[in-house]
C-alpha positions in Angstrom: -37.2 104.9 341.8 -34.4 105.7 344.2 -36.5 106.2 347.3 -35.6 103.2 348.7 -31.7 103.8 348.4 -32.1 107.3 349.8 -33.7 106.3 352.7 -30.9 103.7 353.4 -28.3 106.4 353.0 -29.7 109.0 355.2 -31.8 107.3 357.8 -28.8 105.5 359.5 -27.4 106.5 363.0 -29.6 107.5 366.2 -30.8 110.9 367.1 -32.2 111.8 363.9 -29.0 112.9 362.2 -31.2 114.1 359.2 -34.5 116.1 359.6 -37.3 114.5 357.7 -37.6 117.8 355.7 -33.9 117.4 354.7 -34.7 113.8 353.6 -37.5 114.6 351.5 -35.8 117.4 349.9 -32.8 115.5 348.7 -35.2 112.5 347.6 -37.4 115.0 345.4 -34.1 116.6 344.1 -32.5 113.3 343.0 -35.4 111.7 341.6 -35.9 114.9 339.4 -32.0 114.5 338.3 -31.4 113.3 334.7 -28.7 110.4 335.5 -27.4 110.0 332.2 -23.6 110.1 333.3 -22.4 108.8 336.5 -21.8 112.5 337.9 -18.8 113.9 340.0 -20.4 113.7 343.3 -20.4 110.2 345.3 -24.3 110.6 345.7 -24.8 110.7 342.1 -22.3 107.9 341.4 -23.9 105.7 343.6 -27.4 106.7 342.3 -26.2 106.3 338.8 -25.1 102.6 339.6 -28.5 101.8 341.3 -30.3 103.0 338.1 -28.2 101.1 335.9 -28.6 98.0 338.3 -32.5 98.3 338.0 -32.6 99.0 334.3 -30.2 95.9 333.7 -32.8 93.7 335.7 -35.7 95.1 334.0 -34.2 94.4 330.4 -33.1 90.5 331.8 -36.5 89.9 332.9 -38.0 91.3 329.7 -36.0 89.0 327.6 -36.4 86.3 329.8 -40.1 86.4 329.6 -40.1 86.7 325.7 -37.7 83.7 325.6 -40.2 81.8 327.7 -43.1 83.1 325.4 -41.3 82.2 322.2 -40.7 78.4 323.9 -44.3 78.0 324.9 -45.6 79.0 321.4 -43.1 76.7 319.7 -44.2 73.8 322.0 -48.0 74.5 321.4 -47.3 74.3 317.5 -45.4 71.1 317.7 -48.0 69.4 319.9 -50.8 70.7 317.2 -48.7 69.4 314.4 -47.7 65.9 315.7 -51.0 64.0 315.3 -51.4 64.7 311.4 -47.8 64.7 310.8 -47.2 61.1 312.6 -50.2 60.0 310.9 -49.0 61.1 307.4 -45.8 59.4 308.0 -47.4 56.2 309.1 -49.8 56.5 306.0 -46.9 56.7 303.4 -44.6 54.2 305.3 -46.7 51.5 307.1 -45.1 52.2 310.5 -46.7 50.9 313.8 -49.2 48.7 311.6 -50.8 51.4 309.7 -52.0 50.5 305.9 -50.2 52.3 303.2 -52.5 54.8 301.4 -50.2 56.5 299.2 -51.3 56.5 295.7 -48.0 56.0 294.2 -48.1 52.3 295.1 -50.9 51.6 293.3 -49.5 51.4 289.7 -51.1 49.1 287.5 -48.1 46.4 287.4 -48.9 46.0 291.2 -52.4 45.2 290.8 -51.9 42.1 289.3 -52.6 38.7 291.5 -49.5 36.9 292.0 -49.0 33.1 291.4 -47.6 31.7 294.4 -47.3 28.2 295.9 -48.1 29.4 299.4 -51.8 29.4 300.7 -53.9 32.5 300.3 -53.4 35.2 302.7 -56.4 35.5 305.1 -57.6 38.8 305.9 -59.8 39.4 308.8 -61.6 42.3 310.0 -62.5 43.8 313.2 -64.5 47.1 314.9 -64.5 48.8 317.8 -66.3 52.4 319.0 -65.2 54.6 321.6 -67.3 54.6 324.8 -68.6 58.6 323.6 -69.8 57.5 320.3 -73.5 55.7 320.5 -73.1 53.7 317.4 -73.1 50.1 316.1 -70.2 49.5 314.0 -69.3 46.0 312.6 -67.8 44.6 309.4 -70.4 43.0 306.9 -68.0 40.0 306.5 -65.4 39.0 309.0 -62.6 37.5 306.7 -61.8 37.0 303.1 -58.8 35.2 301.0 -56.6 37.1 298.7 -53.1 36.8 297.3 -50.5 39.4 296.8 -51.7 41.6 294.2 -55.2 40.7 293.9 -57.9 43.5 294.9 -60.7 43.1 297.4 -63.8 45.2 298.3 -65.4 44.7 301.7 -67.9 47.1 303.7 -68.4 48.0 307.5 -71.7 49.4 308.6 -72.4 51.9 311.4 -75.7 52.7 312.6 -76.3 55.5 315.0 -78.5 54.9 318.3 -78.1 58.5 319.5 -81.2 60.9 319.8 -79.0 63.8 317.9 -76.8 64.2 314.7 -73.4 62.6 315.6 -70.2 62.8 313.7 -67.5 60.1 314.2 -64.1 59.4 312.7 -62.4 56.3 312.5 -58.7 55.4 313.0 -57.2 52.0 311.9 -54.1 49.7 312.0 -53.0 46.3 311.0 -51.5 43.3 312.8 -49.0 42.1 312.5 -47.4 45.3 312.4 -44.7 44.4 310.3 -47.3 43.6 307.6 -48.6 47.1 307.5 -46.2 48.5 304.8 -47.7 45.8 302.3 -51.2 46.2 303.2 -52.4 49.2 300.5 -55.8 50.6 300.9 -57.0 52.4 297.5 -60.2 53.5 299.4 -61.7 53.6 302.6 -63.3 55.9 305.3 -60.4 56.4 307.8 -60.0 59.6 308.8 -62.9 61.0 307.2 -65.9 62.7 309.1 -69.1 60.3 308.9 -72.1 62.2 310.2 -75.2 60.2 311.0 -78.7 61.3 312.1 -80.8 59.2 314.9 -81.5 55.7 313.4 -79.5 56.4 310.1 -77.2 53.7 309.1 -74.3 53.7 306.3 -72.4 51.0 304.4 -68.6 52.4 304.2 -66.1 50.8 301.7 -62.7 49.3 302.1 -61.0 48.7 298.9 -57.2 47.3 299.5 -54.8 45.0 297.9 -51.4 43.5 299.5 -48.3 44.7 297.7 -46.9 42.0 295.6 -43.1 42.7 297.5 -44.9 40.8 300.1 -43.7 37.7 298.8 -40.0 38.6 298.7 -39.9 39.8 302.2 -38.2 36.8 304.4 -40.0 38.7 307.6 -43.5 37.6 305.9 -43.0 33.9 305.3 -44.8 33.1 308.5 -47.5 35.6 308.0 -50.8 33.9 307.0 -53.4 36.0 308.6 -53.5 40.0 308.5 -55.9 41.6 310.6 -57.4 45.1 309.7 -59.1 47.1 312.6 -60.8 50.0 312.8 -62.0 52.0 316.1 -64.6 55.0 315.5 -64.5 57.9 317.8 -67.0 60.9 318.5 -65.2 64.0 316.9 -65.9 66.1 319.8 -63.5 63.9 321.7 -61.2 63.5 319.1 -60.2 66.9 317.7 -56.5 66.0 316.7 -57.9 63.3 314.2 -59.0 65.6 311.3 -58.4 64.2 307.8 -55.3 64.3 306.4 -54.1 63.3 303.0 -50.9 62.0 302.1 -48.7 64.0 299.4 -48.8 62.2 296.0 
């Protein structure tokens, strides 16, 4: 540990002030010393100071490494939880055009068609699939007309064109975004894994209603059309889209 320090002390000057044998003896003697205190000689004090400096640097490096590892682990955890937490937040608030699927919003008094002078609201349906999912996916009807509080049932159909079993999972959103908080889905296939065999097809239901509070929001006065859009992904390329159920 102290070899470099001793070499610096005893190899200075020309003409070989200290012989190689002398230097080796001093180095071996000092390396075997227990430097638990500064000592009485100048050499012991310098060795003790060098030892304390080395140990302090090692402790600092160890603490810094542990701190960096802790930060890395925390960031990995936050990244892992970001997708499900954001999706859960959107599903309960309607943020970013996400339809609400909070069961507490499905009380009987809200599932009553409202009498209104305005026209019925046109709800259109769209579908998309990722490039990594060899499925056909489309709505069975393109649009329906409802009033707030009225329930409606529609279906999407998916069919696999792959030569092997594939699992897909769908995301969804509503436009205009500001209407997402009033679009309540009682039943849907969003964020549920759908496994299809080669050539297999499936009908997937969407049961929804528009919250009656839609009529009291001045920002909804010019909203006559709402579009519900689904996009299907291959679960192998969308591992962060595991199913998440909102809290009741």
